[in-house]
KEBAGU-463397 format. One line per 4 residues: number of its first residue (from 0); for each residue y, x, z of C-alpha. Coordinates in steps of 0.1 Angstrom, whole numbers, plus 5000, padded with zeros to 4 digits. Example, Ala and Ser with C-alpha at 12.3 -4.5 7.8 and 13.67 -1.06 7.14 Angstrom:
<atoms>
0) 4955 5123 5078 | 4989 5137 5071
</atoms>
This chain:
<atoms>
0) 6004 5267 0713 | 6013 5257 0751 | 6018 5220 0735 | 5986 5220 0721
4) 5971 5236 0754 | 5987 5205 0771 | 5977 5177 0746 | 5942 5190 0750
8) 5939 5192 0790 | 5956 5157 0785 | 5932 5146 0762 | 5901 5159 0787
12) 5915 5144 0816 | 5916 5111 0796 | 5879 5116 0788 | 5871 5119 0822
16) 5888 5096 0836 | 5873 5068 0813 | 5838 5081 0816 | 5842 5071 0855
20) 5855 5038 0846 | 5829 5028 0823 | 5806 5029 0856 | 5829 5002 0874
24) 5838 4982 0848 | 5803 4981 0834 | 5795 4965 0870 | 5826 4946 0871
28) 5818 4932 0833 | 5786 4921 0845 | 5798 4901 0874 | 5826 4885 0851
32) 5795 4876 0825 | 5776 4861 0856 | 5807 4836 0863 | 5812 4823 0825
36) 5773 4818 0825 | 5780 4792 0854 | 5794 4755 0852 | 5793 4744 0887
40) 5830 4745 0902 | 5832 4771 0932 | 5841 4802 0943 | 5818 4833 0931
44) 5817 4870 0953 | 5801 4899 0933 | 5782 4877 0908 | 5768 4851 0935
48) 5782 4817 0946 | 5794 4818 0977 | 5807 4780 0976 | 5795 4755 0950
52) 5805 4721 0948 | 5786 4693 0954 | 5800 4664 0943 | 5780 4641 0967
56) 5795 4659 1000 | 5825 4680 0986 | 5861 4668 0970 | 5880 4691 0949
60) 5915 4686 0939 | 5947 4704 0921 | 5985 4705 0924 | 5992 4718 0888
64) 6030 4722 0894 | 6023 4745 0924 | 5988 4760 0915 | 5971 4748 0947
68) 5935 4745 0941 | 5911 4729 0969 | 5876 4721 0975 | 5871 4704 1004
72) 5840 4685 1023 | 5841 4650 1022 | 5853 4648 1061 | 5882 4670 1049
76) 5875 4694 1082 | 5864 4719 1058 | 5876 4733 1029 | 5886 4762 1008
80) 5925 4763 0995 | 5932 4790 0966 | 5972 4794 0957 | 5979 4816 0926
84) 6017 4827 0918 | 6014 4811 0885 | 5996 4800 0858 | 5967 4832 0850
88) 5962 4840 0815 | 5942 4864 0797 | 5968 4890 0790 | 5988 4877 0822
92) 5971 4885 0855 | 5990 4864 0889 | 5987 4872 0926 | 5972 4844 0950
96) 5955 4836 0981 | 5922 4827 0989 | 5919 4806 1026 | 5890 4791 1037
100) 5884 4765 1067 | 5848 4761 1085 | 5834 4776 1054 | 5818 4811 1057
104) 5844 4829 1031 | 5866 4854 1041 | 5906 4849 1036 | 5915 4872 1007
108) 5949 4879 0991 | 5937 4885 0956 | 5954 4903 0928 | 5954 4907 0892
112) 5935 4873 0888 | 5932 4863 0854 | 5922 4833 0827 | 5888 4843 0818
116) 5881 4809 0801 | 5891 4774 0801 | 5879 4742 0789 | 5904 4715 0793
120) 5885 4699 0825 | 5880 4737 0843 | 5890 4773 0846 | 5875 4803 0849
124) 5893 4826 0869 | 5887 4863 0881 | 5900 4889 0900 | 5888 4924 0898
128) 5902 4938 0928 | 5881 4913 0951 | 5855 4910 0931 | 5861 4871 0933
132) 5855 4846 0905 | 5867 4808 0908 | 5854 4782 0885 | 5884 4753 0895
136) 5893 4722 0883 | 5923 4715 0861 | 5950 4690 0847 | 5980 4693 0829
140) 6013 4676 0840
</atoms>
């Protein structure tokens, strides 16, 4: 009987936790969907473009062996660099760091960066912790 009481208590606690998580998850799910609907490389925060890559004024580079991505202006004076701790996958999150020089973006340490989509040329990455999405160039070694 005691075991049954404990099991019911745990199940109720789990149900309450899931109900609270649904609200947060629906916001994050909406932001992820907004990122997946985008086709332009760039940095997206809270579902909106914070820096959209413009091929007329920007350059993009990737160093696949070090998981380093960079978008910079043609003069090389302004750039955003993302360095990841490995290649994220749908089931394997990695940490990373976003550094911005000259662009109005906050530097961020990112946790739980996951791969949402890959098309052979670009990666769609997302961090729930910072509500930050990235569409970045990719090439295999």
